[in-house]
A tleap script that builds the chain and sets N, CA, C and O, in Angstrom:
source leaprc.protein.ff14SB
mol = sequence {
  NMET THR SER LEU ASP ASN PRO ALA ASP THR
  HIE GLY GLN MET ILE ALA ALA SER LYS VAL
  ASN GLY THR ALA VAL TYR ASN THR ALA GLY
  GLU ASN LEU GLY SER ILE TYR ASP VAL MET
  LEU ASP LYS ALA SER GLY LYS VAL ASP TYR
  ALA ILE LEU SER PHE GLY GLY PHE LEU GLY
  ILE GLY GLU ARG TYR HIE PRO LEU PRO TRP
  ASN GLN LEU THR TYR ASP PRO GLN ALA ASN
  GLY TYR VAL VAL ASN LEU ASP ARG ARG ARG
  LEU GLU GLY ALA PRO THR TYR GLU ALA ASP
  ASP LEU SER LEU TRP ASP GLU ARG ARG SER
  ALA ASP ILE ASP THR TYR TYR GLY THR GLY
  PRO GLY PHE GLY PRO ALA PRO GLY LEU GLY
  ASP ALA GLY PRO GLY ILE PRO GLY ALA VAL
  CARG
}
set mol.1.N position { 77.468 107.511 111.799 }
set mol.1.CA position { 78.391 107.703 110.399 }
set mol.1.C position { 78.753 109.060 109.651 }
set mol.1.O position { 78.027 110.051 109.731 }
set mol.2.N position { 79.395 109.041 109.252 }
set mol.2.CA position { 80.077 110.719 108.666 }
set mol.2.C position { 78.959 110.600 107.757 }
set mol.2.O position { 78.535 109.483 107.462 }
set mol.3.N position { 78.362 111.826 107.213 }
set mol.3.CA position { 77.283 112.066 106.413 }
set mol.3.C position { 77.308 113.752 105.937 }
set mol.3.O position { 77.347 114.502 106.913 }
set mol.4.N position { 77.296 114.293 104.889 }
set mol.4.CA position { 76.980 115.547 104.585 }
set mol.4.C position { 76.432 116.302 105.532 }
set mol.4.O position { 77.015 117.258 106.044 }
set mol.5.N position { 75.181 115.896 105.853 }
set mol.5.CA position { 74.324 116.720 107.123 }
set mol.5.C position { 75.328 116.815 108.229 }
set mol.5.O position { 75.473 117.952 108.677 }
set mol.6.N position { 76.028 115.900 108.748 }
set mol.6.CA position { 76.588 116.049 109.879 }
set mol.6.C position { 78.215 115.963 109.736 }
set mol.6.O position { 78.442 115.477 110.844 }
set mol.7.N position { 79.035 116.050 109.351 }
set mol.7.CA position { 80.489 115.407 108.948 }
set mol.7.C position { 81.206 115.437 110.444 }
set mol.7.O position { 82.275 114.846 110.600 }
set mol.8.N position { 80.656 116.057 111.398 }
set mol.8.CA position { 81.004 115.978 112.515 }
set mol.8.C position { 81.163 114.389 113.329 }
set mol.8.O position { 82.110 113.827 113.879 }
set mol.9.N position { 79.756 114.026 113.091 }
set mol.9.CA position { 80.037 112.664 113.058 }
set mol.9.C position { 80.995 111.810 112.778 }
set mol.9.O position { 80.915 111.379 111.628 }
set mol.10.N position { 81.911 111.385 113.428 }
set mol.10.CA position { 82.826 110.503 112.685 }
set mol.10.C position { 83.312 109.222 113.755 }
set mol.10.O position { 84.505 109.206 114.059 }
set mol.11.N position { 82.523 108.289 114.254 }
set mol.11.CA position { 82.492 107.454 114.940 }
set mol.11.C position { 82.751 106.327 114.159 }
set mol.11.O position { 83.400 105.505 114.805 }
set mol.12.N position { 82.430 105.872 112.719 }
set mol.12.CA position { 82.650 105.346 111.808 }
set mol.12.C position { 83.980 104.533 111.357 }
set mol.12.O position { 84.916 104.199 112.083 }
set mol.13.N position { 83.827 104.315 110.040 }
set mol.13.CA position { 85.472 103.998 108.968 }
set mol.13.C position { 85.684 105.462 108.721 }
set mol.13.O position { 86.783 106.003 108.840 }
set mol.14.N position { 84.461 106.145 108.334 }
set mol.14.CA position { 84.772 107.417 107.555 }
set mol.14.C position { 85.286 108.988 108.613 }
set mol.14.O position { 85.083 109.384 109.760 }
set mol.15.N position { 86.000 109.452 107.434 }
set mol.15.CA position { 85.797 111.034 108.096 }
set mol.15.C position { 85.950 112.135 107.396 }
set mol.15.O position { 86.932 112.104 106.654 }
set mol.16.N position { 85.260 113.198 107.369 }
set mol.16.CA position { 84.936 114.336 106.654 }
set mol.16.C position { 86.245 114.834 106.928 }
set mol.16.O position { 86.818 114.955 108.010 }
set mol.17.N position { 86.749 115.194 105.382 }
set mol.17.CA position { 88.566 116.037 105.320 }
set mol.17.C position { 88.390 117.220 106.294 }
set mol.17.O position { 89.112 117.336 107.285 }
set mol.18.N position { 87.523 117.998 106.021 }
set mol.18.CA position { 87.623 118.788 107.198 }
set mol.18.C position { 87.728 118.630 108.823 }
set mol.18.O position { 88.191 119.576 109.460 }
set mol.19.N position { 87.357 117.592 109.414 }
set mol.19.CA position { 87.370 117.074 110.568 }
set mol.19.C position { 89.076 116.539 111.160 }
set mol.19.O position { 89.481 116.543 112.322 }
set mol.20.N position { 89.950 116.038 109.684 }
set mol.20.CA position { 91.234 115.700 109.774 }
set mol.20.C position { 92.002 116.818 110.323 }
set mol.20.O position { 92.843 116.718 111.217 }
set mol.21.N position { 91.545 118.210 109.540 }
set mol.21.CA position { 92.193 119.188 109.785 }
set mol.21.C position { 92.566 119.530 111.559 }
set mol.21.O position { 91.572 119.659 112.274 }
set mol.22.N position { 93.888 119.662 112.200 }
set mol.22.CA position { 93.743 119.789 113.527 }
set mol.22.C position { 93.943 118.629 114.572 }
set mol.22.O position { 94.263 118.776 115.752 }
set mol.23.N position { 93.655 117.262 113.809 }
set mol.23.CA position { 93.727 116.294 114.722 }
set mol.23.C position { 95.467 115.957 114.880 }
set mol.23.O position { 96.404 115.983 114.083 }
set mol.24.N position { 95.348 115.668 116.199 }
set mol.24.CA position { 96.908 115.493 116.493 }
set mol.24.C position { 98.064 114.392 115.832 }
set mol.24.O position { 97.682 113.242 115.615 }
set mol.25.N position { 99.082 114.669 115.609 }
set mol.25.CA position { 99.550 113.332 114.878 }
set mol.25.C position { 101.296 113.124 116.453 }
set mol.25.O position { 102.204 113.943 116.597 }
set mol.26.N position { 101.179 112.316 116.947 }
set mol.26.CA position { 102.297 111.432 117.786 }
set mol.26.C position { 103.336 110.488 117.004 }
set mol.26.O position { 103.159 109.945 115.914 }
set mol.27.N position { 104.514 110.427 117.875 }
set mol.27.CA position { 104.892 109.057 117.441 }
set mol.27.C position { 104.848 108.171 118.083 }
set mol.27.O position { 103.845 108.270 118.791 }
set mol.28.N position { 105.532 107.032 118.336 }
set mol.28.CA position { 105.482 105.629 118.744 }
set mol.28.C position { 105.666 105.835 120.619 }
set mol.28.O position { 105.074 105.282 121.546 }
set mol.29.N position { 106.434 106.571 120.601 }
set mol.29.CA position { 106.772 107.093 121.723 }
set mol.29.C position { 106.060 107.782 122.737 }
set mol.29.O position { 106.294 107.906 123.940 }
set mol.30.N position { 104.808 108.361 121.751 }
set mol.30.CA position { 103.517 109.011 122.531 }
set mol.30.C position { 103.891 110.088 122.494 }
set mol.30.O position { 103.225 110.500 123.445 }
set mol.31.N position { 104.695 111.343 122.012 }
set mol.31.CA position { 105.124 112.310 121.805 }
set mol.31.C position { 104.939 113.163 120.659 }
set mol.31.O position { 105.564 113.291 119.606 }
set mol.32.N position { 103.398 113.989 121.386 }
set mol.32.CA position { 103.118 115.032 120.242 }
set mol.32.C position { 103.772 115.799 119.488 }
set mol.32.O position { 104.329 116.837 119.845 }
set mol.33.N position { 103.740 115.203 118.062 }
set mol.33.CA position { 104.905 116.404 116.793 }
set mol.33.C position { 104.245 117.371 116.501 }
set mol.33.O position { 104.903 118.401 116.354 }
set mol.34.N position { 102.977 117.460 116.328 }
set mol.34.CA position { 102.424 118.544 115.751 }
set mol.34.C position { 100.562 118.073 115.347 }
set mol.34.O position { 100.171 117.028 115.867 }
set mol.35.N position { 99.755 118.706 114.637 }
set mol.35.CA position { 98.546 118.308 114.339 }
set mol.35.C position { 98.541 118.375 112.819 }
set mol.35.O position { 99.426 118.987 112.221 }
set mol.36.N position { 97.890 117.963 112.405 }
set mol.36.CA position { 97.077 118.146 110.631 }
set mol.36.C position { 97.102 119.767 109.936 }
set mol.36.O position { 96.503 120.752 110.366 }
set mol.37.N position { 97.684 119.707 109.154 }
set mol.37.CA position { 97.231 121.337 108.995 }
set mol.37.C position { 95.960 121.286 107.880 }
set mol.37.O position { 94.904 121.918 107.848 }
set mol.38.N position { 96.417 120.450 107.148 }
set mol.38.CA position { 95.908 119.880 105.541 }
set mol.38.C position { 96.056 118.450 105.204 }
set mol.38.O position { 96.566 117.550 105.872 }
set mol.39.N position { 95.572 118.421 104.167 }
set mol.39.CA position { 95.974 116.947 103.543 }
set mol.39.C position { 96.084 117.368 101.607 }
set mol.39.O position { 95.489 118.316 101.094 }
set mol.40.N position { 96.887 116.488 100.933 }
set mol.40.CA position { 96.813 116.555 99.869 }
set mol.40.C position { 96.606 115.853 98.695 }
set mol.40.O position { 97.576 115.218 98.280 }
set mol.41.N position { 95.012 115.787 97.709 }
set mol.41.CA position { 94.365 114.994 97.373 }
set mol.41.C position { 95.017 115.027 96.009 }
set mol.41.O position { 95.304 116.035 95.363 }
set mol.42.N position { 95.259 113.375 95.574 }
set mol.42.CA position { 95.370 113.261 94.093 }
set mol.42.C position { 94.003 113.831 92.971 }
set mol.42.O position { 93.035 113.157 92.619 }
set mol.43.N position { 94.245 114.919 92.682 }
set mol.43.CA position { 93.051 115.716 91.899 }
set mol.43.C position { 92.742 114.206 90.650 }
set mol.43.O position { 91.534 114.211 90.415 }
set mol.44.N position { 93.198 113.443 90.139 }
set mol.44.CA position { 92.472 112.513 89.290 }
set mol.44.C position { 91.786 111.256 90.293 }
set mol.44.O position { 90.564 111.111 90.275 }
set mol.45.N position { 92.623 110.393 91.134 }
set mol.45.CA position { 91.915 109.716 91.639 }
set mol.45.C position { 91.550 110.197 93.066 }
set mol.45.O position { 91.372 109.254 93.837 }
set mol.46.N position { 91.449 110.996 93.420 }
set mol.46.CA position { 90.673 111.528 94.789 }
set mol.46.C position { 91.357 111.004 95.988 }
set mol.46.O position { 90.983 111.532 97.035 }
set mol.47.N position { 92.480 109.884 96.119 }
set mol.47.CA position { 93.028 109.553 97.160 }
set mol.47.C position { 93.985 110.639 97.800 }
set mol.47.O position { 94.596 111.488 97.151 }
set mol.48.N position { 94.026 110.462 99.353 }
set mol.48.CA position { 95.017 111.298 100.017 }
set mol.48.C position { 96.309 110.828 100.023 }
set mol.48.O position { 96.617 109.856 100.713 }
set mol.49.N position { 97.198 111.485 99.243 }
set mol.49.CA position { 98.443 111.517 98.874 }
set mol.49.C position { 99.433 112.056 100.187 }
set mol.49.O position { 100.478 111.431 100.366 }
set mol.50.N position { 99.176 112.977 100.918 }
set mol.50.CA position { 100.055 113.178 101.889 }
set mol.50.C position { 99.103 114.238 102.853 }
set mol.50.O position { 98.232 114.987 102.411 }
set mol.51.N position { 99.622 114.052 104.683 }
set mol.51.CA position { 99.238 115.018 105.602 }
set mol.51.C position { 100.465 116.496 105.522 }
set mol.51.O position { 101.696 116.512 105.546 }
set mol.52.N position { 99.481 117.560 105.427 }
set mol.52.CA position { 100.334 118.396 105.702 }
set mol.52.C position { 100.507 118.769 107.659 }
set mol.52.O position { 99.490 119.041 108.297 }
set mol.53.N position { 101.678 118.724 108.242 }
set mol.53.CA position { 101.958 118.351 109.396 }
set mol.53.C position { 102.032 119.682 110.052 }
set mol.53.O position { 103.134 120.196 109.859 }
set mol.54.N position { 101.336 120.310 110.666 }
set mol.54.CA position { 102.119 121.765 111.594 }
set mol.54.C position { 103.071 121.393 112.411 }
set mol.54.O position { 102.693 120.586 113.260 }
set mol.55.N position { 104.110 121.679 112.453 }
set mol.55.CA position { 104.945 121.305 113.290 }
set mol.55.C position { 106.173 122.962 113.773 }
set mol.55.O position { 106.641 123.796 112.998 }
set mol.56.N position { 106.298 122.881 115.016 }
set mol.56.CA position { 107.000 124.114 115.657 }
set mol.56.C position { 106.452 125.262 115.513 }
set mol.56.O position { 105.288 125.190 115.118 }
set mol.57.N position { 107.111 126.971 115.795 }
set mol.57.CA position { 106.594 127.574 115.897 }
set mol.57.C position { 106.026 128.184 117.023 }
set mol.57.O position { 106.122 127.445 118.002 }
set mol.58.N position { 105.534 129.129 117.232 }
set mol.58.CA position { 104.511 129.546 118.519 }
set mol.58.C position { 103.201 130.640 118.269 }
set mol.58.O position { 103.537 131.823 118.329 }
set mol.59.N position { 102.281 130.470 118.096 }
set mol.59.CA position { 100.881 131.183 117.455 }
set mol.59.C position { 100.875 131.455 116.556 }
set mol.59.O position { 100.298 132.414 116.044 }
set mol.60.N position { 101.861 130.269 115.867 }
set mol.60.CA position { 101.774 130.568 114.201 }
set mol.60.C position { 102.493 130.791 113.746 }
set mol.60.O position { 102.631 130.479 112.564 }
set mol.61.N position { 103.774 131.775 114.735 }
set mol.61.CA position { 104.519 132.321 114.000 }
set mol.61.C position { 106.117 131.711 114.057 }
set mol.61.O position { 106.681 131.625 115.147 }
set mol.62.N position { 106.751 131.326 112.884 }
set mol.62.CA position { 107.569 130.705 112.561 }
set mol.62.C position { 107.349 129.277 112.317 }
set mol.62.O position { 108.391 128.641 112.470 }
set mol.63.N position { 106.424 128.623 112.015 }
set mol.63.CA position { 105.351 127.836 112.063 }
set mol.63.C position { 105.931 127.306 110.486 }
set mol.63.O position { 105.803 127.956 109.449 }
set mol.64.N position { 106.625 125.893 110.625 }
set mol.64.CA position { 106.513 125.472 109.127 }
set mol.64.C position { 105.573 124.066 108.928 }
set mol.64.O position { 104.929 123.463 109.787 }
set mol.65.N position { 105.700 123.824 107.760 }
set mol.65.CA position { 104.682 122.624 107.035 }
set mol.65.C position { 105.334 121.747 106.482 }
set mol.65.O position { 106.055 121.884 105.494 }
set mol.66.N position { 105.002 120.259 107.417 }
set mol.66.CA position { 105.996 118.843 106.747 }
set mol.66.C position { 104.861 118.008 106.221 }
set mol.66.O position { 104.011 117.300 106.761 }
set mol.67.N position { 105.140 118.333 104.991 }
set mol.67.CA position { 104.088 116.880 103.901 }
set mol.67.C position { 104.883 115.443 104.300 }
set mol.67.O position { 106.077 115.219 104.100 }
set mol.68.N position { 103.960 114.586 104.878 }
set mol.68.CA position { 104.255 113.241 105.484 }
set mol.68.C position { 103.202 112.459 104.557 }
set mol.68.O position { 102.058 112.817 104.278 }
set mol.69.N position { 103.855 111.341 104.165 }
set mol.69.CA position { 103.082 110.318 103.137 }
set mol.69.C position { 101.584 109.678 104.027 }
set mol.69.O position { 101.809 109.156 105.120 }
set mol.70.N position { 100.556 109.718 103.685 }
set mol.70.CA position { 99.666 109.572 103.877 }
set mol.70.C position { 99.757 108.043 104.325 }
set mol.70.O position { 99.136 107.605 105.293 }
set mol.71.N position { 100.511 107.357 103.600 }
set mol.71.CA position { 100.167 105.782 104.048 }
set mol.71.C position { 101.333 105.572 105.506 }
set mol.71.O position { 101.577 104.486 106.031 }
set mol.72.N position { 101.676 106.363 105.756 }
set mol.72.CA position { 102.759 106.547 107.316 }
set mol.72.C position { 102.308 106.558 108.529 }
set mol.72.O position { 102.826 106.245 109.601 }
set mol.73.N position { 101.005 107.060 108.168 }
set mol.73.CA position { 100.278 107.365 109.470 }
set mol.73.C position { 98.983 106.314 109.915 }
set mol.73.O position { 98.161 105.879 109.109 }
set mol.74.N position { 98.996 106.064 111.139 }
set mol.74.CA position { 97.874 105.006 111.817 }
set mol.74.C position { 96.934 105.426 112.790 }
set mol.74.O position { 97.492 105.624 113.870 }
set mol.75.N position { 95.709 105.636 112.807 }
set mol.75.CA position { 94.563 106.131 113.095 }
set mol.75.C position { 94.820 105.551 114.739 }
set mol.75.O position { 95.173 104.371 114.759 }
set mol.76.N position { 94.712 106.112 115.898 }
set mol.76.CA position { 95.022 105.093 116.817 }
set mol.76.C position { 93.551 105.814 117.975 }
set mol.76.O position { 93.778 106.335 119.067 }
set mol.77.N position { 92.652 105.710 117.590 }
set mol.77.CA position { 91.317 105.695 118.523 }
set mol.77.C position { 91.606 106.041 120.357 }
set mol.77.O position { 90.960 107.021 120.725 }
set mol.78.N position { 92.114 105.646 121.025 }
set mol.78.CA position { 92.653 105.975 122.452 }
set mol.78.C position { 93.175 107.113 122.269 }
set mol.78.O position { 92.771 108.063 122.940 }
set mol.79.N position { 94.431 107.315 121.094 }
set mol.79.CA position { 95.207 108.668 121.621 }
set mol.79.C position { 93.870 109.770 120.607 }
set mol.79.O position { 94.259 110.899 120.309 }
set mol.80.N position { 92.901 109.497 120.310 }
set mol.80.CA position { 92.020 110.259 119.342 }
set mol.80.C position { 93.313 111.303 118.308 }
set mol.80.O position { 93.379 112.531 118.239 }
set mol.81.N position { 94.230 110.226 117.602 }
set mol.81.CA position { 94.859 111.128 116.532 }
set mol.81.C position { 95.597 109.737 115.639 }
set mol.81.O position { 95.242 108.563 115.536 }
set mol.82.N position { 96.647 110.422 115.137 }
set mol.82.CA position { 97.346 109.564 114.372 }
set mol.82.C position { 98.917 109.486 115.147 }
set mol.82.O position { 99.584 110.156 115.936 }
set mol.83.N position { 99.016 108.289 114.416 }
set mol.83.CA position { 100.615 107.997 114.968 }
set mol.83.C position { 101.543 107.935 113.909 }
set mol.83.O position { 101.038 107.710 112.809 }
set mol.84.N position { 102.408 108.033 113.937 }
set mol.84.CA position { 103.626 107.969 112.737 }
set mol.84.C position { 105.086 107.156 113.824 }
set mol.84.O position { 105.186 107.305 115.042 }
set mol.85.N position { 105.959 106.410 113.024 }
set mol.85.CA position { 107.069 105.990 112.936 }
set mol.85.C position { 108.020 106.634 112.787 }
set mol.85.O position { 108.812 106.314 111.901 }
set mol.86.N position { 108.313 107.999 113.777 }
set mol.86.CA position { 109.213 108.845 112.928 }
set mol.86.C position { 109.766 109.685 114.250 }
set mol.86.O position { 108.888 109.863 115.094 }
set mol.87.N position { 110.760 110.101 114.498 }
set mol.87.CA position { 111.499 110.647 115.634 }
set mol.87.C position { 111.096 112.186 115.180 }
set mol.87.O position { 110.574 112.517 114.115 }
set mol.88.N position { 111.453 112.965 116.194 }
set mol.88.CA position { 111.277 114.206 116.145 }
set mol.88.C position { 112.527 114.650 115.403 }
set mol.88.O position { 112.417 115.653 114.698 }
set mol.89.N position { 113.726 114.019 115.472 }
set mol.89.CA position { 115.100 114.717 114.769 }
set mol.89.C position { 114.799 114.222 113.595 }
set mol.89.O position { 115.129 115.049 112.745 }
set mol.90.N position { 114.096 112.795 112.870 }
set mol.90.CA position { 113.857 112.894 111.632 }
set mol.90.C position { 112.978 114.170 110.832 }
set mol.90.O position { 113.300 114.856 109.862 }
set mol.91.N position { 111.746 114.169 111.670 }
set mol.91.CA position { 111.223 115.209 111.056 }
set mol.91.C position { 111.532 116.990 111.249 }
set mol.91.O position { 110.961 117.957 110.745 }
set mol.92.N position { 112.296 116.925 111.881 }
set mol.92.CA position { 113.094 117.920 111.766 }
set mol.92.C position { 113.955 118.315 110.634 }
set mol.92.O position { 113.779 119.431 110.146 }
set mol.93.N position { 114.896 117.510 110.144 }
set mol.93.CA position { 115.485 117.348 108.968 }
set mol.93.C position { 114.687 116.883 107.908 }
set mol.93.O position { 115.180 116.557 106.828 }
set mol.94.N position { 113.324 116.827 108.183 }
set mol.94.CA position { 112.872 116.599 106.683 }
set mol.94.C position { 112.119 117.646 105.963 }
set mol.94.O position { 111.723 118.580 106.660 }
set mol.95.N position { 111.804 117.672 104.513 }
set mol.95.CA position { 111.399 119.023 103.740 }
set mol.95.C position { 110.471 119.619 104.310 }
set mol.95.O position { 109.541 118.868 104.605 }
set mol.96.N position { 110.258 121.315 104.762 }
set mol.96.CA position { 109.334 121.898 105.237 }
set mol.96.C position { 108.862 123.138 104.094 }
set mol.96.O position { 109.435 123.275 103.013 }
set mol.97.N position { 108.095 123.714 104.403 }
set mol.97.CA position { 107.221 124.543 103.498 }
set mol.97.C position { 106.840 125.586 104.329 }
set mol.97.O position { 106.490 125.321 105.479 }
set mol.98.N position { 106.852 126.748 103.923 }
set mol.98.CA position { 106.061 127.725 104.399 }
set mol.98.C position { 104.253 127.957 104.042 }
set mol.98.O position { 103.865 127.515 102.961 }
set mol.99.N position { 103.633 128.369 104.598 }
set mol.99.CA position { 101.828 127.915 104.455 }
set mol.99.C position { 101.620 128.427 102.930 }
set mol.99.O position { 100.651 127.946 102.342 }
set mol.100.N position { 102.504 129.436 102.172 }
set mol.100.CA position { 102.017 129.958 100.405 }
set mol.100.C position { 102.806 129.135 99.706 }
set mol.100.O position { 102.851 129.266 98.483 }
set mol.101.N position { 103.723 127.935 100.492 }
set mol.101.CA position { 104.198 127.593 99.589 }
set mol.101.C position { 103.491 126.191 99.197 }
set mol.101.O position { 103.904 125.570 98.218 }
set mol.102.N position { 102.709 125.836 99.768 }
set mol.102.CA position { 101.803 124.455 99.897 }
set mol.102.C position { 100.712 124.781 98.382 }
set mol.102.O position { 99.953 123.950 97.882 }
set mol.103.N position { 100.869 125.809 98.035 }
set mol.103.CA position { 99.930 126.169 96.853 }
set mol.103.C position { 100.646 125.569 95.480 }
set mol.103.O position { 100.134 124.867 94.608 }
set mol.104.N position { 101.792 126.000 95.564 }
set mol.104.CA position { 102.797 125.592 94.530 }
set mol.104.C position { 103.136 123.992 94.747 }
set mol.104.O position { 104.290 123.565 94.762 }
set mol.105.N position { 102.328 123.424 94.861 }
set mol.105.CA position { 102.964 122.141 94.763 }
set mol.105.C position { 102.904 121.408 93.340 }
set mol.105.O position { 101.973 121.585 92.554 }
set mol.106.N position { 104.194 120.413 93.044 }
set mol.106.CA position { 104.379 120.127 91.859 }
set mol.106.C position { 105.089 118.257 92.096 }
set mol.106.O position { 105.189 117.576 93.116 }
set mol.107.N position { 105.469 117.950 90.587 }
set mol.107.CA position { 105.956 116.270 91.235 }
set mol.107.C position { 107.156 116.563 91.680 }
set mol.107.O position { 107.679 115.872 92.554 }
set mol.108.N position { 107.771 117.640 91.138 }
set mol.108.CA position { 109.431 117.730 92.071 }
set mol.108.C position { 108.959 117.759 93.821 }
set mol.108.O position { 109.704 117.410 94.738 }
set mol.109.N position { 108.119 118.060 93.912 }
set mol.109.CA position { 108.054 118.281 95.394 }
set mol.109.C position { 107.750 117.173 95.907 }
set mol.109.O position { 108.365 116.661 96.842 }
set mol.110.N position { 106.322 116.475 95.085 }
set mol.110.CA position { 106.338 114.927 95.726 }
set mol.110.C position { 107.385 113.921 95.612 }
set mol.110.O position { 107.362 112.971 96.395 }
set mol.111.N position { 108.398 114.022 94.640 }
set mol.111.CA position { 109.540 113.170 94.590 }
set mol.111.C position { 110.401 113.394 95.781 }
set mol.111.O position { 110.724 112.478 96.538 }
set mol.112.N position { 110.842 114.887 95.962 }
set mol.112.CA position { 111.607 115.513 97.265 }
set mol.112.C position { 111.420 114.927 98.412 }
set mol.112.O position { 112.316 114.626 99.201 }
set mol.113.N position { 109.789 114.664 98.611 }
set mol.113.CA position { 109.235 114.003 99.912 }
set mol.113.C position { 109.250 112.567 99.798 }
set mol.113.O position { 109.678 111.990 100.797 }
set mol.114.N position { 108.959 111.987 99.020 }
set mol.114.CA position { 109.163 110.544 98.758 }
set mol.114.C position { 110.603 109.719 98.997 }
set mol.114.O position { 110.811 108.752 99.729 }
set mol.115.N position { 111.480 110.411 98.159 }
set mol.115.CA position { 112.515 110.228 98.049 }
set mol.115.C position { 113.419 110.359 99.958 }
set mol.115.O position { 114.268 109.551 100.334 }
set mol.116.N position { 112.922 111.526 100.795 }
set mol.116.CA position { 113.264 112.036 101.808 }
set mol.116.C position { 112.982 110.585 102.587 }
set mol.116.O position { 113.948 109.933 102.982 }
set mol.117.N position { 111.505 110.068 102.807 }
set mol.117.CA position { 110.789 108.982 103.607 }
set mol.117.C position { 110.914 107.832 102.983 }
set mol.117.O position { 110.385 106.976 103.692 }
set mol.118.N position { 111.401 107.309 101.891 }
set mol.118.CA position { 111.729 106.405 101.110 }
set mol.118.C position { 110.436 105.919 100.875 }
set mol.118.O position { 110.435 104.697 101.022 }
set mol.119.N position { 109.452 106.315 100.604 }
set mol.119.CA position { 107.965 105.950 100.166 }
set mol.119.C position { 107.508 105.952 98.481 }
set mol.119.O position { 108.508 105.680 97.817 }
set mol.120.N position { 106.612 106.119 97.835 }
set mol.120.CA position { 106.096 106.313 96.665 }
set mol.120.C position { 106.558 104.881 95.768 }
set mol.120.O position { 107.215 103.886 96.076 }
set mol.121.N position { 105.947 105.267 94.662 }
set mol.121.CA position { 106.709 104.347 93.821 }
set mol.121.C position { 108.000 104.640 93.447 }
set mol.121.O position { 108.583 105.683 93.148 }
set mol.122.N position { 108.457 102.953 93.569 }
set mol.122.CA position { 109.938 102.222 92.943 }
set mol.122.C position { 110.591 102.195 94.603 }
set mol.122.O position { 111.770 101.902 94.800 }
set mol.123.N position { 109.814 102.481 95.519 }
set mol.123.CA position { 110.381 102.470 96.971 }
set mol.123.C position { 109.611 101.482 97.916 }
set mol.123.O position { 108.410 101.338 98.142 }
set mol.124.N position { 110.971 100.724 98.484 }
set mol.124.CA position { 109.894 99.473 99.585 }
set mol.124.C position { 109.577 100.296 100.599 }
set mol.124.O position { 109.493 101.523 100.570 }
set mol.125.N position { 109.336 99.268 101.851 }
set mol.125.CA position { 109.090 99.982 103.059 }
set mol.125.C position { 110.185 100.458 103.621 }
set mol.125.O position { 111.221 99.797 103.687 }
set mol.126.N position { 110.045 101.823 104.146 }
set mol.126.CA position { 111.151 102.442 104.341 }
set mol.126.C position { 111.465 101.863 105.905 }
set mol.126.O position { 110.658 101.128 106.475 }
set mol.127.N position { 112.899 102.343 106.600 }
set mol.127.CA position { 113.269 102.218 107.756 }
set mol.127.C position { 112.227 102.959 108.515 }
set mol.127.O position { 111.420 103.546 107.794 }
set mol.128.N position { 112.036 103.082 109.906 }
set mol.128.CA position { 111.750 103.845 110.982 }
set mol.128.C position { 110.285 104.665 110.143 }
set mol.128.O position { 109.958 105.846 110.266 }
set mol.129.N position { 109.660 103.688 109.372 }
set mol.129.CA position { 107.503 104.557 108.998 }
set mol.129.C position { 107.071 103.332 109.380 }
set mol.129.O position { 107.543 102.368 109.984 }
set mol.130.N position { 105.971 103.650 108.826 }
set mol.130.CA position { 105.029 102.624 108.669 }
set mol.130.C position { 104.179 102.233 110.028 }
set mol.130.O position { 103.795 102.872 111.007 }
set mol.131.N position { 104.084 100.939 109.618 }
set mol.131.CA position { 103.122 100.285 110.666 }
set mol.131.C position { 103.701 101.435 112.796 }
set mol.131.O position { 104.706 102.037 113.173 }
set mol.132.N position { 102.511 101.147 113.361 }
set mol.132.CA position { 103.023 101.875 114.259 }
set mol.132.C position { 103.763 100.878 115.007 }
set mol.132.O position { 104.774 101.217 115.623 }
set mol.133.N position { 103.297 99.514 115.009 }
set mol.133.CA position { 103.852 98.651 115.845 }
set mol.133.C position { 103.311 98.297 117.202 }
set mol.133.O position { 102.224 98.802 117.484 }
set mol.134.N position { 103.889 97.507 118.099 }
set mol.134.CA position { 102.572 97.093 119.390 }
set mol.134.C position { 102.975 97.841 120.028 }
set mol.134.O position { 102.903 97.355 121.157 }
set mol.135.N position { 103.308 98.598 120.077 }
set mol.135.CA position { 103.583 100.205 121.441 }
set mol.135.C position { 101.910 100.601 121.200 }
set mol.135.O position { 101.143 100.747 122.152 }
set mol.136.N position { 101.600 100.708 120.137 }
set mol.136.CA position { 100.470 101.799 120.048 }
set mol.136.C position { 99.393 100.695 120.052 }
set mol.136.O position { 99.097 100.095 119.019 }
set mol.137.N position { 98.710 100.396 121.464 }
set mol.137.CA position { 97.445 99.462 121.528 }
set mol.137.C position { 96.342 100.196 120.442 }
set mol.137.O position { 96.451 101.407 120.248 }
set mol.138.N position { 95.147 99.318 119.659 }
set mol.138.CA position { 94.550 99.643 118.845 }
set mol.138.C position { 94.651 100.570 117.922 }
set mol.138.O position { 93.571 101.060 117.591 }
set mol.139.N position { 95.571 100.970 117.403 }
set mol.139.CA position { 95.985 101.747 116.501 }
set mol.139.C position { 95.493 101.078 115.248 }
set mol.139.O position { 96.025 100.004 114.967 }
set mol.140.N position { 94.611 101.522 114.495 }
set mol.140.CA position { 94.130 101.128 112.850 }
set mol.140.C position { 94.820 101.665 111.545 }
set mol.140.O position { 95.474 102.706 111.480 }
set mol.141.N position { 94.649 101.066 110.840 }
set mol.141.CA position { 94.707 101.595 109.641 }
set mol.141.C position { 93.372 101.868 108.861 }
set mol.141.O position { 93.405 102.365 107.735 }
savepdb mol mol.pdb
quit
């Protein structure tokens, strides 16, 4: 089980935030969409609200960062990564940011992301997002 002494041990239900960074993200077709660059936590609750997906670019040049609502990711132990029911075209049209912009997070940015993906307060389940579906064996939330 993950502990403060050994955050690399992620065989249980919990994972250290430092180990989430760099984890691959796939769509339901098995296409690698990128990797998690960072996570955004709500300061008051400590709950993870967004995964920042590193997508595009080459060797860090031209790379853009795509915040995804955390509740749309499903962990797939067989893939050793997260799965999102999202195709590459939808991701390419999503709000993106430069690495330096991520420190400027505010409620407006959250609202823009939630509106794009149809998630957050006041939204029902978004079409094309959420449960990884039957095509991802072993996927767990």
